[in-house]
C-alpha positions as CSV (number, residue, x, y, z in Angstrom):
1,X,-15.7,26.3,-9.8
2,X,-13.3,23.8,-8.4
3,X,-9.8,23.8,-9.7
4,X,-8.8,20.8,-11.9
5,X,-5.7,18.7,-11.1
6,X,-4.0,19.9,-14.3
7,X,-4.6,23.6,-13.3
8,X,-3.3,23.1,-9.8
9,X,-0.2,21.2,-11.1
10,X,0.5,23.9,-13.7
11,X,0.3,26.5,-11.0
12,X,2.4,24.5,-8.5
13,X,5.2,24.1,-11.1
14,X,5.9,27.8,-11.2
15,X,6.6,27.9,-7.5
16,X,10.2,27.9,-6.3
17,X,11.8,24.6,-5.4
18,X,11.4,25.3,-1.7
19,X,7.8,26.3,-2.1
20,X,7.1,23.0,-4.0
21,X,8.8,21.0,-1.2
22,X,6.6,22.7,1.4
23,X,3.5,22.1,-0.8
24,X,4.5,18.4,-1.3
25,X,4.9,18.0,2.5
26,X,1.5,19.6,3.1
27,X,-0.1,17.3,0.5
28,X,1.5,14.2,2.1
29,X,0.4,15.2,5.6
30,X,-3.2,15.6,4.3
31,X,-3.3,12.0,3.2
32,X,-1.2,10.3,5.9
33,X,-3.0,8.6,8.8
34,X,-2.9,10.6,12.0
35,X,0.7,10.6,13.2
36,X,1.6,11.0,16.9
37,X,3.3,14.4,17.4
38,X,6.0,12.8,19.5
39,X,6.8,10.3,16.7
40,X,6.9,13.1,14.1
41,X,9.2,15.2,16.2
42,X,11.5,12.2,16.8
43,X,11.7,11.6,13.0
44,X,12.5,15.2,12.4
45,X,15.3,15.1,14.9
46,X,16.7,11.9,13.4
47,X,16.6,13.3,9.9
48,X,18.4,16.4,11.1
49,X,21.1,14.3,12.7
50,X,21.6,12.2,9.6
51,X,21.9,15.3,7.4
52,X,24.4,16.8,9.9
53,X,26.5,13.5,9.9
54,X,26.5,13.4,6.1
55,X,27.3,17.1,5.6
56,X,30.1,16.9,8.2
57,X,31.6,13.8,6.6
58,X,30.9,11.5,9.5
59,X,28.6,9.4,7.4
60,X,29.2,8.5,3.7
61,X,26.9,7.6,0.9
62,X,26.8,4.0,-0.3
63,X,26.0,3.5,-4.0
64,X,22.6,2.0,-4.6
65,X,24.1,-0.9,-6.5
66,X,26.1,-1.9,-3.4
67,X,23.0,-1.6,-1.2
68,X,20.9,-3.8,-3.6
69,X,23.8,-6.3,-3.9
70,X,23.9,-6.6,-0.1
71,X,20.2,-7.0,0.1
72,X,20.2,-9.7,-2.5
73,X,22.9,-11.6,-0.5
74,X,20.9,-11.2,2.7
75,X,17.5,-12.1,1.3
76,X,17.9,-13.9,-2.0
77,X,14.7,-13.9,-4.2
78,X,13.0,-11.1,-2.4
């Protein structure tokens, strides 16, 4: 008997945070179009570099309100 979405979700919610993140990634990969391995590896490297720059204080967060205000100034009405 196939599992229902509710049953799967209920089971998934008892997983640890890290296990849920792994599951979420697996689910996203299962519905994404085929991604070139080189592209995927490049994105993983970029993400790692951005996390490192943020954690080491090289990069700083910008409040979302500032980002949206800048976008509104650049592209009004969009």
